[in-house]
C-alpha positions as CSV (number, residue, x, y, z in Angstrom):
1,M,-144.7,-0.6,-73.8
2,S,-146.1,-4.0,-74.8
3,S,-144.5,-7.2,-73.7
4,E,-143.7,-8.1,-77.3
5,M,-141.7,-4.9,-77.8
6,A,-139.9,-5.3,-74.5
7,L,-138.8,-8.8,-75.5
8,S,-138.0,-8.1,-79.1
9,P,-134.3,-8.4,-80.0
10,V,-134.7,-6.1,-83.0
11,F,-135.3,-2.4,-82.9
12,T,-138.0,-2.2,-85.6
13,I,-138.9,1.5,-85.5
14,F,-135.4,2.9,-86.3
15,M,-136.4,4.2,-89.7
16,S,-139.4,5.9,-88.2
17,L,-137.2,8.1,-86.1
18,P,-136.6,11.7,-87.2
19,S,-133.8,11.8,-89.9
20,E,-131.7,14.1,-87.7
21,L,-131.6,11.6,-85.0
22,R,-130.9,8.7,-87.3
23,I,-128.0,10.6,-88.8
24,K,-126.5,11.2,-85.3
25,I,-126.8,7.5,-84.5
26,W,-125.2,6.5,-87.8
27,R,-122.3,8.9,-87.2
28,C,-121.8,7.5,-83.7
29,S,-121.2,4.2,-85.5
30,F,-118.3,5.5,-87.6
31,P,-114.9,4.0,-86.7
32,G,-112.2,6.0,-85.1
33,P,-108.7,6.5,-86.6
34,R,-107.5,3.3,-88.2
35,V,-104.3,2.0,-89.7
36,V,-105.5,0.4,-93.0
37,P,-103.2,-2.1,-94.8
38,V,-103.5,-1.7,-98.6
39,R,-102.6,-4.6,-100.9
40,F,-103.3,-5.6,-104.5
41,Q,-105.1,-8.9,-104.8
42,R,-104.3,-10.4,-108.1
43,S,-107.1,-13.0,-107.9
44,S,-109.8,-10.3,-107.9
45,N,-107.6,-7.7,-109.8
46,Q,-108.3,-5.0,-107.2
47,Y,-106.9,-3.3,-104.1
48,T,-108.0,-4.9,-100.9
49,S,-107.3,-4.7,-97.2
50,N,-107.4,-7.2,-94.3
51,S,-109.0,-4.4,-92.4
52,A,-112.7,-5.1,-93.0
53,P,-114.8,-2.2,-94.3
54,P,-117.2,-0.7,-91.8
55,P,-120.6,-2.4,-91.8
56,L,-122.3,0.9,-92.4
57,L,-121.4,0.4,-96.0
58,Y,-123.9,-2.4,-96.3
59,V,-126.6,-1.8,-93.7
60,C,-129.0,0.3,-95.9
61,S,-128.9,3.0,-98.6
62,E,-129.1,5.8,-95.9
63,S,-126.1,4.5,-93.9
64,R,-124.2,3.9,-97.1
65,S,-124.8,7.4,-98.4
66,L,-123.8,8.9,-95.1
67,F,-120.7,6.7,-94.9
68,L,-119.6,7.7,-98.4
69,S,-120.0,11.3,-97.6
70,T,-117.0,10.9,-95.2
71,Y,-115.1,7.8,-96.5
72,T,-113.7,7.5,-100.0
73,K,-112.9,4.5,-102.1
74,F,-109.1,4.7,-102.2
75,I,-107.7,4.4,-105.7
76,L,-104.0,3.9,-106.1
77,S,-103.4,3.0,-109.7
78,P,-106.5,4.1,-111.7
79,K,-106.1,1.0,-113.8
80,Y,-107.6,-1.1,-111.0
81,D,-110.7,-1.1,-108.8
82,S,-110.5,-0.9,-105.0
83,A,-112.4,-2.3,-102.1
84,V,-110.6,-0.1,-99.6
85,F,-112.4,2.9,-98.0
86,I,-110.5,5.6,-96.3
87,N,-111.2,8.7,-94.2
88,F,-108.2,10.7,-95.2
89,N,-108.6,13.1,-92.3
90,I,-108.0,10.4,-89.6
91,D,-106.8,7.1,-91.2
92,T,-103.3,6.0,-91.9
93,I,-102.6,4.1,-95.2
94,F,-100.3,1.2,-94.5
95,F,-98.2,-0.4,-97.3
96,D,-97.3,-3.5,-95.4
97,N,-96.6,-6.0,-98.2
98,L,-94.7,-6.0,-101.5
99,E,-98.1,-6.7,-103.1
100,C,-99.1,-3.1,-102.5
101,S,-98.2,-2.3,-106.1
102,P,-99.5,-4.5,-109.0
103,D,-96.6,-3.4,-111.2
104,G,-93.9,-3.2,-108.5
105,D,-93.6,0.6,-108.6
106,L,-95.3,2.2,-105.7
107,S,-93.9,5.7,-106.6
108,L,-95.5,5.4,-110.1
109,D,-98.8,4.3,-108.6
110,L,-98.8,7.2,-106.2
111,A,-98.0,9.6,-109.1
112,R,-101.0,8.3,-111.0
113,S,-103.4,8.1,-108.0
114,P,-106.2,10.7,-108.0
115,H,-106.0,10.6,-104.1
116,S,-102.3,11.0,-103.5
117,G,-102.8,14.6,-102.6
118,R,-105.3,13.7,-99.9
119,I,-103.1,11.3,-98.0
120,L,-102.1,12.9,-94.7
121,S,-100.7,9.8,-92.9
122,C,-98.8,6.9,-94.4
123,A,-96.9,4.0,-93.0
124,I,-94.6,1.6,-94.9
125,D,-93.2,-1.7,-93.7
126,S,-89.4,-1.4,-93.2
127,Q,-88.8,-4.5,-95.4
128,V,-91.0,-3.1,-98.1
129,W,-89.0,0.2,-97.8
130,E,-85.7,-1.7,-98.3
131,V,-87.0,-3.3,-101.5
132,L,-88.3,0.0,-102.8
133,R,-84.9,1.6,-102.3
134,V,-83.2,-1.1,-104.4
135,F,-85.2,0.0,-107.4
136,K,-85.4,3.7,-106.5
137,Y,-82.5,4.8,-104.4
138,D,-84.0,8.3,-103.8
139,S,-85.7,8.0,-100.4
140,L,-88.2,10.7,-101.4
141,S,-89.5,8.8,-104.4
142,E,-92.8,7.9,-102.7
143,V,-93.0,10.8,-100.2
144,M,-92.8,13.4,-102.9
145,R,-95.9,11.9,-104.5
146,M,-97.9,12.8,-101.4
147,P,-97.6,16.6,-101.3
148,N,-99.8,17.1,-98.3
149,L,-98.4,14.3,-96.2
150,K,-98.2,15.1,-92.5
151,T,-96.8,11.8,-91.1
152,I,-94.7,9.1,-92.7
153,A,-93.8,6.1,-90.5
154,L,-91.4,3.2,-91.2
155,V,-92.7,0.1,-89.4
156,M,-90.9,-2.9,-87.9
157,L,-93.6,-5.5,-87.7
158,R,-93.7,-8.3,-85.1
159,D,-96.7,-10.6,-84.7
160,Y,-99.1,-8.3,-86.6
161,D,-102.6,-7.9,-85.3
162,G,-105.1,-5.2,-86.3
163,G,-105.8,-4.4,-82.7
164,G,-102.2,-3.5,-82.0
165,L,-102.1,-1.2,-85.0
166,D,-105.3,0.5,-83.8
167,R,-103.9,1.2,-80.4
168,I,-100.7,2.7,-81.9
169,Q,-102.7,4.9,-84.2
170,A,-104.9,6.1,-81.3
171,E,-101.9,7.1,-79.3
172,K,-100.0,8.5,-82.3
173,Y,-102.5,10.6,-84.1
174,G,-101.8,14.3,-83.9
175,R,-98.5,14.0,-82.1
176,E,-95.0,14.9,-83.4
177,N,-92.9,12.4,-81.5
178,T,-91.5,9.0,-82.6
179,L,-93.5,6.1,-81.2
180,I,-91.8,2.9,-80.0
181,R,-93.6,-0.1,-78.7
182,M,-91.0,-2.7,-77.6
183,N,-91.3,-6.4,-77.3
184,S,-89.0,-9.2,-76.4
185,N,-88.4,-10.3,-80.0
186,T,-87.1,-6.9,-81.1
187,V,-83.3,-7.1,-82.0
188,E,-81.4,-3.9,-81.2
189,S,-79.3,-4.1,-84.5
190,E,-82.5,-4.3,-86.5
191,I,-83.8,-1.2,-84.7
192,M,-80.6,0.7,-85.5
193,H,-80.8,-0.4,-89.1
194,V,-84.3,0.9,-89.6
195,Q,-83.5,4.0,-87.5
196,G,-80.8,4.7,-90.1
197,Y,-83.5,4.8,-92.8
198,V,-85.6,7.1,-90.7
199,D,-82.6,9.5,-90.1
200,N,-81.7,9.5,-93.8
201,L,-85.3,10.3,-94.7
202,R,-85.4,13.1,-92.2
203,A,-82.1,14.5,-93.6
204,D,-83.4,14.4,-97.1
205,L,-86.6,16.1,-96.2
206,K,-84.7,19.0,-94.6
207,Q,-83.5,19.9,-98.1
208,R,-87.1,20.0,-99.3
209,V,-88.9,23.3,-99.8
210,G,-92.6,23.3,-98.8
211,N,-94.5,20.8,-96.7
212,V,-92.2,18.6,-94.6
213,P,-93.9,15.6,-93.0
214,N,-93.0,14.2,-89.6
215,V,-91.0,11.0,-89.8
216,Q,-91.6,8.3,-87.3
217,L,-90.4,4.8,-86.5
218,W,-93.0,2.3,-85.3
219,L,-91.9,-0.9,-83.6
220,L,-94.9,-3.3,-83.3
C-alpha cells in the first residue's frame, strides 16, 4: 500500500468494490428502529420531522435507490408533500404536536392517507390526544384509521430529546408491556390522568372485532 493511500482520509475506491459488497455496506448504514415525530410545516406546505432523514438519501444515486427500497416517503394527507421517510416495519410514527394535521383533523388525514394501512406503531402526545378528544369524543377515531396497527402509545413528554425517544423505542419494540420511564418532574396526578385515557382506549378496543393493537403509556 502506498504512503498516499495510507494517509488519505477518503476511501476513494468504494465504487470499485463489487456491487454485492457495496450493498452490504450501505445496508449496515441503515438506522435502527426510530420514533419519528411528524408535523406539518406551514412555511413549506409539507410534512416534516425534527428527526433528520438518514444521510444515505443524499450520498449518491445507488445509496438513495437502496434506501428507497426500504424507506417510504410518508404521506398523511395526499394534498401535501412530505419530507418524512419511514420504515414501516420498525419505525414508530409520533404525532407530538397539534401541527401534525394541517386542517386540524388527524382522523380525516389518516382516512385519506395512502399509507395508513402500513402503520404498525404509532405514538400520540397525551396533550394532543386531549385536544383530539374535544373534537372527536370517540377514542377510536384515529386508531380505526390504522387497520394493521400493532402498538399505540400515549406519551407524556418531559424535556424531549431524540436520543431519549430512540432508547425507549429500542427497549419497547416487539414487547407487549407498558413502558414507564420516570423522572423527578413527573406528577402522579398527571400520570393517573393519562392512564385513564389508556384504560378507556383499551376498554373500547376490547369491543372491536379484528386486529386489536397493544396500548401503552410512555413517560419520557
